[in-house]
N, C-alpha and C positions, 0 to 999 in steps of 0.2 A: 252476590249481595253486593250491595251500593255500600260505597264509604265514603265519597264526593259527597259533600252535602248536608252529611251528620254531625249532630254536635258532640263529637267525642270528645272522652276526657282526654287533656292532655299527657303526651307520654314522659314528658320531659321533666314534670314536676315531682316525681318520686325522689330523688335526691335533694331537693330543695326541703320540700315536707319532711324528710329524716336528717333534717340539719347537717347535709353531707355536702351543702353547696360550696362551691371552692372560688370567690371572689378576687379579685386584685391583690386585696390586704392578705388573702389568705394564703398567699404563693411565699414559701421560704424557702431557703437555701443553707445550706451549711456555710457558715464562715462567709455571710454577706454584709455587706456594709448598707449603710443610709443617706440618701442622698436629701438637703432641704436647698431649698430656693430662695435666696437672697431678693427680695422685687423692690420696686422703687416705693419710697414714701411720696414722690410728689407726682404730677400730673403731668408736666411739661419742664423740661429744666435740661443745659448743659451740663453733661458728666465733666468735672474735673479730676477727681479722680475716686477710685475706691482703695478704702483702707483697709489690708486683712492682717496685719501681723498679730494683734492681740487676739483676733479668733484663732489664729493659726498656733498660736500658743499653748490653744488649751487642748488640755490631755483627750485625745483618745481621736483629735480630728485627723483624718488621712491625706485631707486634698482641699483647698480652695480655688476655685478658676473662676477668672473673668473672660471676657470676650477676647484679650489678649493674648488669652490663652487656647483660644478657639479662629483665631483669627483667619485660617484656610477654611474654614466652612461657610457654605454659601447660607443665604437666606431661605427658608421654606419655601417651595414651589407650590404653586396650585395644581389642585387636583381636578379643578373643572372651571370651566367659565374664564380662564386666565387670558387677560388680552396682553398683549406685548408693551403698552403702553401703562399698566399697571406694575411691570418688574420692579420699577425703583421705590414702590410701596409695599413691599414686603417684609416679612420680621423675620431677623434676626435671631438664631437661639438665644442670645444675651444681648442686654445692650450695647448700642455701638455709637456713640458722640453723644446720642442726646435719650434721655427715656422720654414716653411719650404717653404713659399711663399708669397708674397708681395699681401698683401689681406686676408690673412690668418686670421679669427677671432681669438681673444685673450680676447676680453672682451665683454658683452654687457652692455647698461643702457637703465634702464625703466624712463621714465618720462614722466609726463602730456600733453608734447605735443611735436611734432617731432623736435621741433627749439630747445626747451631747450634737447632734445635727444642728437641732434647734438651737440651743443656747449657741453656739459658735455663729450662726447664721446670725441672732440679735447685734452680734459683738462688730460685724462688718459695719463700717462707716461709710455711706455713698455721701460724698461731698459733690454737690450738683449745686448748680446755678439756676435759679427757680427762676422760669419766664412767663408770664401771661397764657392762661391756657383758652385753646377754641373750645366753647361747648355749645354750639350753636351750627345744627346742619344747613340753616337755612339762612345763616348770614353769610357775607361776601368770604369765598373761598382767602385763606391766609396759607402763608410760608410752612411748607410740611416742615424741612429740617433745615432752617436758616444758617449759610455759612457752608453745609455740608452736599447740600444740591441747592445751589442758587438757582431760582426761578421755577423751583417747582411748588405748583400750590396743590392745596387741600382738597381740589377735585378732580380726580384720578381718571375720572369717563362719565359721559351721559349716554344711556342706553337709550335710543329711540325706537320707535315702532309705529308703524301706520299703513292706511289704506283708506281707499275711497276718498271723495271728494269735498272736506272738513269745509273750504269756504262754500260752496254749495248748500251744502248742507243748514249754517246757521244764516245764510242768507234769507234762506226758506221757513225758520223757525218760524210757530205761533210764539215762542217764549225759550228764552235761556236763561237755565237755571245753572245758579253757581255756588261751591261749597269749598268749605277746608275744612278736613280732617286731621287729627293726629291719633298716633300709635305710639304709648308708652314703650319705655326701652325695658324689657324682660326678658326671660329665655326660661329653656328646660333646666329642671333641677331633679335629675335623677337621684335613688336613694343613696347609691356609690357614686365616692368622687372619684376624679381622674387618679392611675397609679399605674404602674408594673414594677416587674421585677425582670431584671434583662443579667443571664447568665451567660457566664462564657467558660467553652469546652476547652480545657487547655491540651488535650489530646487532636481535636480534630481544629483547633483553632476557629470555632466559629461561636456564635453569638444565638441564644434564644429568649425572646422578650415575652414573658407571661403576662395577662391581662390586656390583651389587644381586644378591641371591638371595633364594631360597624366597617370597616376597610381594611383588616388584614394584610392582603394580598399587596394594595396600595400601600400601605404605609411602609411595608417591608421593602419593594423597591426604592421609595422616595428617600428612607433613611440610607438603607444601602448607598444609594447615589451621593450623599451626601458626607456619608462616612468614606467613599471610595471603597466598599467592600465589594467583592468578587463576588457573584450570582452563588447561591448555595453558603454564602457565610453567616446569614443571618434568616433567622425564621421564625416568626410571629405564631403566638398560642392563644385561643381565645377561651376562656372556663366561662363559668357563670359572670352575666351583668346585669348590675344594679340599676337598668333603664339606661336609654342613649338617647330618644327625643331630638335626632340631629345633631347634638352637641357633645356626646362622649364618643370617643372614636376617631374625630379628628386627629390630623398632626399635629403636634402642639411641641414649642420648642421643649418641654421638658421631657418628652419622650424620643427625641435625638439624644439630650443632654446623659438619658440615664444608660444610654448604649455607648454613647462615648466615655461615659466613665468607666463601665466594664470593659470595655476594649482596652483603656489606656490602663486601667490598676490590675488585669488580669482577674477580678474578682468578681462574685455576685454583688451587684448593687440596685435596690431596690427604693422606692420613690411612690408616698401615697402622699396626697393631697388632704389639707384638712377643711372644713367647710368655707370658712373666710376665703383660703385659697380659691377656692371653686368661683365664689361668688365675686371674686375679683380679677383671675384671671380667665378663667373659662368664657369660651364665647358667649356674649350678649347676642340679642336679636331684636326684633321688631324695630322702635324707634323709627318711624316713618312721618312724615308730614307729605298730602294730598293737597292739590287746590285743582279742583274739578269744574268744567263749565260742560253744560250739556246742552244741546240743542233741541226742543222736542215740539212734534205737532200738538194741537190740542185735545188728541187721547192720550199723550202720554209716551207716545212713541218717539225713543230718542234716535233721532235723524243722525246725529254726529257727537261725540266726546271729543273733547280736547281736556288733557292731564299732563299735570306736570306736577312730578312728588320729587322726593328728598329722602335717602336712607341714611341716616347718620352710622356709618362705617366704622367709627370707631379710630384707633390710634392706628392701625395698618389694616391691609388687604391679605387676609388671611387664606386659606386652603381653597375656598369655595369660590374665590376670583368676585365675578358680577353676579353667581347664581342668585341672589334674592330678588336684586335690584331685575335682574331679567326674566325672572318669574311674575315677579309685579306685575311689569308691563307686559307680557305674554299675557295674563290671565286675568285682567282687571276687566275686560268685557264682561266674563262671566258666563252665564245661558242665555245672556243676550242677543238678539243679530246687531244692532249698534251699525248701521250702512258704512258709518264713515269714524276712521278712528285714528289719534293724533296723541303720542306721549311721549315726553324726556323725564327718563328717569335718572337723578341725580346724585351719584355715589361722592359722598363731603365726609373727610375725614374729621375727626373732632379729638380731643385729648381723654377719651375714654375706653375703655377695654375694648379689644378689637370685637366687631360683629363675625356673626356667621349665620347658619342655619337654625332653625328650631321648629320642630313639628308644623307642617304646611306653612313652609317659609313663604314670604311675598303673596300668600292667597290668604291668609287671616287678616294682613293690613288691606289687600287690595279689596278682599270681600265686604270688610268692615265702611270700607270709602265706597266700595259701588252700591252697598245695598243702601247706605245714607243718604246716596243721591236719590236713587229710587225711591226713597220715602219723602225725600226731599219734591220731586215733580209732583208727586202724588199730592202731598200739602201744597206746594201753589197753584195747582189746576184744581183743586176740590175736586182728587179723584180717591178713589181707597186705593191704597198699596198694593193689595193683590190685582186689581184690575192693571196695574201699571205694567207688573210682573209678567202678568197675561198678556197683555199686548205686546210686550215685546220678546218673549220666548223663540228661540229656536224651535220650527217644526222637525217634527219627525222625520217628514218626508226630504227635509234638508239633509239629512244623514248620508254620509258623513260631511261634517261642515269645516271646509276648510276655511282659516282665518288669514289667509295669505301673509303670514308671517313666520320666523320662527321662534322657540324657545329653548334654552338648554340644546343648541345645536340641532333639534330638529323640529320638523315644523309642525305646526299648532293646527291640528285636524282631529275635530270630536270625531271621534269613531263612531261611537254610536249614542243613542238618548231618546227618552220620550221624557221631554221635560214639562211639557203640559201637563202630562197624565199624572206624574208623581205631586203636581201643584195638587191637583182635581182630591188625589187621596189624602193627601196632608190635611185638606180644606173637610173632606169627608170625615176623617179621624176624629178633627177636632170638634164636628159639628158645628163648623165656625158661624154662621151665621147666630146659633143659639148661643154660643159663647159669646160672641160679641155682645148683643143684649145683656146678657147676665152682667157682663162686665160693666156693660152702661149704668146698669140699673144701682151694680154697687158703689158705683162712681156717683150716680145722686145721691146716695146715702153718706158720702163724703169718704170713701177710700180710695185711695189713690191705686188702682187695677189698672193693668192695660197687657196686650198680645204683641208682640212682635215676630217678623220673620225676617229670615235671611235665607237665599236660594245662592247656591255655589258648583261650580264646574272646579274638579280638582284635575291632577294630572297624577299617572303611577305608570311603573312598569318602564322604567327608563333603562334601555340597553347600555351597551349595544351586544352585550352576549352573556350566557351563563353556559357552565361545563358540570355536567353530572358522570359519575359513574358509580356501578351498582354491582355488588357482586352477592350473590347464593350461595351459602354453604351448604355442607352434608348434614347439616341439624336442619335445613331447612330457614334459617335466618338472614336475614336479607341487611346488607350494609350499605348504606348511600354515603358518597364522600361527596362534599359539594362546596363549592368557595365562598357561599354566600356567609353572614355573620348573624348571630341572634342577639337579640337587645330583651328580650322577654316576649317577642311578640305571639311566641309559638310556633316556629320555625319549625322545629322537628317533627310536629304534629301534622300540620299542614302538608308535609312535604312524602309524610308516613301515608295518608292517608289516599293522597294522589298515587301512589306507589302501589297501594294495597287494590287502588280502582281495579287497577287493570292487571294486576298478579295475581287479585283474590287468596293474598294472604294477611290474616289479622295484624292490625298496627303494631300490635305487640310484639312481633317477631322481626320489626323495622326498626332499625339503628341507623339515627344520623349522624354523621361526622361534617361539622362545619368550623369557619375559622382556624382552620390547621393551614399553615402554609406548605409545610412540608408532604401533604399528603396530595395535593392537587396543584396542578401548576398555575392557574390563573384563578380568578375570583374578583367578583365586583363587588361583594359585600351585601350591606343591608341598609340603603337610605332609597328615599324618592318613592317607597312603598310598591320595590320592586319584586320583593323576593318569589310572592306568588306566582306572579306574573312571569318571572325570566326564570328562574330556580325551578317552578312549579313545572312552566312546559318543559325544561330542561329534563326533569323527571318523570312526565308521562312518556318522553320520546326514548329515553332509557330503558324506562320498563317494555315498553312496545318490543324495543331490541331486544332484549333479554325472555321477554317472553315468547318471539317466533324463534329464537333459538332453543329453550326449551321444547318445545311443540316439535320443533324439527327433529330433535335428537329422539324426544319421547316415542314420536313416529317410526324411526327404526327400533324402535326397541318393542314397541308394541306391533310392529310391520302394518301401520295402516298410513293415513296421507297425515299434515297437520293438517288438513281443512275438516276432518273427522273428530276432531279433538277440542275439548275447550277444559278450562280452567276451573276448580271450584276449590275452597277452603284448603289450600295447601297442596290439592291434588291435581292430575292430569285425565282425565277422564273422557272416554270415548264418546262419542254423541249418544249412543244406542247403551250405553251403560255395562258392555260386557266387559269393559276390563279398564284398568287404571291404573295409576304409577303417582307416587307422590314427589314434586317439585324435589325435595331434599334427596332422594334417590337418582334424578337426573342431576343433579348437582355430585354428590358424588362418582357419578358415571364420568364426568367431566375432571374429575381434580387432578388429576397427572397432565392434565393438559391446560391449565388455567381457571379453572371451573365455570360455574354458569355465571356469565358477565350481561353488562349491556352499557350501552355510553350513550349520554345523549347532551347535544348541544342545539341551545336557544339563540337565534340572532333577532333582534329587532331593531329598525330605525325608525319607528314611531311610538310613543307614547299612548297609555288607554287613557279615557277620561270618563271616571265615574264622576257621577254627580249628586246632590242631595240637599235636602232642604232642612235648617233648623228653625223650630216654634219654639219662644219662649213667654209664659206667662209671670209676672210679675205684680209683686204689692210693694210702696214705695210706704216707709212709716216717715212722715214730717218732721218727727221731732228729732229723729235720729240720724236720720238720713240712711239708713238701713234698707236693704233689697232684699227680698225674700222670694226666691223664685217659688211657685206654686204648680208650676206644672212645665214640665220640659220634653220635649217631641223630637226626635232627629230621624229623617226618613232618607237612606240610602242604596241608589243601584250599583249594586258592584259586579254586575253582569253574571256572575256563577260567584255562588257562596261554598267555598270548601267546608269549612267550619263555621257554619252560621252562630253558636258560642263565641267562638273567639273573634271573630268580628264584633258584636255586642259587646265583649269586654275593651275592645279596641275603641269603639263609639263612646263609650261609657268614660274611660278612662281621658279620651280627648275632651270631652265635655269636662271635666274634672278640671285640665290644663287653661283650656276656653273662658272657665269661669276664675280663673285666677286670673288670666292676663285682662279680662275686662271687669272685675272689682278690686283686686287686691296688689297683684306682683308689679313693684317696678323699681326699677334702678333710679336713682337721683342722685345728684352732686350738687356742691357747693359752689360758690363764686370759682374756687382755688382747684375745684377737679377733684377736691376731696369725694368718695364716693360715702353717701348717707345709709346705705342697705348692705351692709355688709355680712350682715347676721341673720336668722331667722326671727330676731326681735321687731327687725325692719322692713327686712324684707319677705313681707307676709304670704304664706300657703294657703290655698283654701283647704279645708276640714270638710270633714261628713256633715260638719252643719251647716255648712255654706253649698256644698254639692248636693243637688235634688236627685231623687229617682227619676231614671232616663226611660223614657217611653220611645224602643226603637222599633223602626218599620224597614223591615231590612227586604229589599227590593231585588228579582234578577229579570229586569224587564227589557234590559237592552245590553245582551252578551257581546264580548267585543269580540270583532272579527280579525282581529289581528292575532291569536295567540290559539294554541288547538284545544285549550281549556276554556274560552270565553270568557275569562277572567279578569276584573280589575283590582287597582289596590284597593285597600280599606283603611289603614294607618291614619291617616289624616283629616278624614270625615269627619271626624266627632268633635276636631277642635274649630273648624276651618271657620265655620259661621255664627259662632259663639257670641263672640265681641258684638256682629250686627245685628242679630237676633235680642238680644238683654238691650242695646241699645233702645233698639226700634220699640220694646215694650215698656221701655221707662219713660219714654216719649208720649206714649198711648197711655200711661198712667196718672202723668203730671199735666196731661191734656195739653203739651205745648209741641208740636214737630218740628224736628230741626234740632232740638234742645242739647241731646247730647253730640257731640262731635269731638271727645276725647277718651281716648282708656289710658289707664281704668279710669272706671266710675268710682271716686274714691266719696267716701261721705262729705270732704271737704267741697269737691267738686259741684257734688249734687246740691248741697247747701247752696253755694252760688246760682245754681239752676234756679231751685226752688226762690231762692228771694228775689231775683231778678223777675222770674213770674208773677210775684206779688204786686209789683212795683206797675 
């Protein structure tokens, strides 16, 4: 019976539907204390003093601590892509000498209940000499922390990538097309804010942090190093997680502080942020400016691409290091040949909330820039945007396609792809020529309607490895233990399906344990669309090992050979049907020697590269500048779909977030660095009114040769090209190529574009 490739219902949903979900805020412990963070009210300034006496006198306050009380704690280190020269720009758990953004932790209050803690935090007075903030990442770099780090400027690094002969490309160009675009500052907004409960075990002298997410094993090791805890003294436990999107689950100052407080006080300490704190203090993202120049021939083929871009990193360089800028530089060429390429990605610090990764980091931004450039090339040469894409696409016979440089420490080699074929399938699905004729006819009657496309290449399956152990017990039930994490993407169902495919056991009899650092020694978490590729492959290897053991034992019991046996519905049967044995009986036979087990370890030094296309049809209301999405199509090739329904859900959710980034979501600041979008009244989120029905074309035309399943990640394709496709559609609707150069496309910005169009 086949399990992989079927849209089976999620096995992890029952407790959620029954009201039995256990999120971070649901974690409680007898005698627990509550932590509240005192945050900077100014964007940039020198700390003169922090006055805590009045707050400490409040009944119920147990402790108030500043950086002076944690002077021995090092700054939070990088999880990935950390360059040595970035080290001085790391963030301490509490502000030291200077504050660099509104919302920066300055002190913590621990009290007997959350209300006392919040009241006391309001009484802590931060005496800060306010200084002029830096808010423009494209401006000349300024001093990072005057006096403390003399000479250290606000450009920590420039990421450079390139290949080919750019000078020759521009020398023989038919035309040079230049473009500047900007992607606004926004981020992931999961339903669940950050939080955790740290429990101290007096008998064992150990700590357990409940409410972990994304990368529990890494965070366990990083916190242990910071607090100088020996291995085994701290464990992290993941419960249900109300969304991640790259932002939740990274190591933040509050995660370290709640553990440090529990360790010092020898009592459970709980911290849950409110939504305002989340919007002020959790990682922001996006916020890039691109300056592009393309040398093109008369057919629109890009001979060479020169790019400079600026990433607004915010106040500090957090755990991701150079990840976003590195990915932007590495994947800016997208699905196109581009024989010569040079890019400089400037990481710039400003006095805003520090930035990190958010679903499709560096790709949502670079896809918008590249696809706007493709449309601009078409406009300036008088060509069809479709034809310019056709002439530039990498051919199927060129696969695997080596870009000649690295990103995230791995070579950028597109493993497989049929790019031209997917484009033709999308055009056929749209009935493109007929649709364009219909849109033109509507425009002739005064409607502002148009179609836009965005083509993208994603990355997924980041290594280096994953480990899985599984055990089948005497009841015939299987337990899979993995070090990956679940942020709502259907991890348990997908891994169970892969296991069931090999062992021929219904997925309802399979239980997946994840995010528990005390159950397995290594784990690399859930990010970079890696779980199905890495952990899924490890599950397949472990299941094959368990299957081989089961057949070997059963062969002895049935007095035959393993080759004469096969599995079906939890049974081991002889090929001729003369005898059978339940898998559970085999497990019972081995109970005294450890049971029926399997272990799988999958390692990979290369990522996989799924690819896809977004097509958006919009209508613009010139009176209100509202944009209505009339039709939305996403075509995505994932190599092999373990559960098509889960992938479609990922794509639709990604589109919703992409629409938010394209039209609504933006962190803005006044001239003093005060955030003007710190609640849902000002930080606008998409609703069912703005998000269209999404037509998903799920393809499996180019399986990856890099893993035993042939799979590629599916988590980020739904968001990647949303901004690009919607911008192109608006250009077409108002018949002004290149009009949209900035996201989000707010009514105010669209109004300015329409006014300029009428001049």
